[in-house]
C-alpha positions, 0 to 999 in steps of 0.5 A: 029602350027605356032611358032614365036620367037622374040628377042626384039628390045632393045639396050645397048651401052656397050654390042653392042660396041663389035658387034652383039651377037647371041641370043643363047636362040632362037637356044636352045628353037627353037631346042627343039621345032623342035625336039619335032615335031613342025617344023614351027618355025621362029625366028625374031631378032628385036634387031640385025636388029633394026626392028621398031614396025610398021614393026614387026607388019606387020611381025606378021600379015603376019606370023599369028603365033599361039604361040609367044615367047620372052625373057628378062633380066631386062633392056629388060623387057619393050621392051619384054612386048611391043613386046608381046603387039603388038602380042596380038593386031595383033593375039588376039587368039595367046598364048604369052610366056615370058621367061628369067631371069627377068620374072623368078624371077619377074613374079608377077610384070610382070603380073601386068604390062603386063596382056596380057601375057599368060605364063611366063616360069620360069627357064631353058626353053627347057623341060617346053616349049615343055610340054606347046606346047603339051598342047597348040596344044591339046587345053588343056593348060587352063585345064592342066597348073596347072600340068605343072611345071615351069610356071606362069600365070594369072587365074581369076586375081590371079597369079599362079606359078606352082612348079619349073621344075627340072633342065635338067639332061643330057645336052648332050641328051636334048640340040638340038640347031638349029643354022640355025634359026640365021642369022650368017652373022650379028653376028660379033665380031668387035675386031676380025672382025669375026662371033661369036657364044655363045654355052652352055658348062655348065649351072649353077654355082658352086658358090653362089655369092650374086650379081649374079642370074646365080646360082639361075636361072639354080640352079644345076651346070651341064656340057657337055661331053667335047668330045661331046661338041668339036665335036659340036663346030667343026660342029658349026664352019663349018656350021656357019663359026664362027671365035670366040666362047664365053663360058658363064659359070663358070667351075669346074677346072677338067671340064675345064681341060678336055675341054681343053684336048679335044680341044687340041686333 
């Protein structure tokens, strides 16, 4: 089964002033898929490489994927929907998946605007995507999808949302990112003129700010084992030659302290 993940060709001047940011979702989702026994995974970063639609069309045609995945925050949603529309035109029988914060909460609107999408993955995606991949491979996804937690889909013009999938209980055991899917020479943090990586130390947030979606999206706050995470950082730095690491998380004071001690040691 050929699987293609695509970062939509969306551009935002404010974020890109500092450089090109590695789309970590591709490493985490791609790693989960590979670890589950599906090695034929390709990632296309249409954003960093500024790939126009006609070139992306040819890339999809050449690779002939059976499954196409992409993601979207709110400003990116129309580019993401169009990316999957291109995939539908080129590969009519392929399964098209969309994940990310915006479709997780706005799946009804997304299906009204983009009915060509097969599945929306709602929330933390690693386990949901693997469960769905197994059903797609077996050719039973249409029969089994109501029993797969964390999905939304169209069924006879009705929008169906299955119960939420529980948060991943053990991040250290479950997260198997494949950083080799990314083109590291292109992810440069301009202020320091070095490669930048954005690994996940924790997911969720211990706070419930009304203006923020993070605690709603990830739900439970969970952190990695600091020592195991630092060991992973050492390998990440060695393998990707990253000179800067950003940790997009809100940590409890004790967790942050233990991480700092592990880094120091």
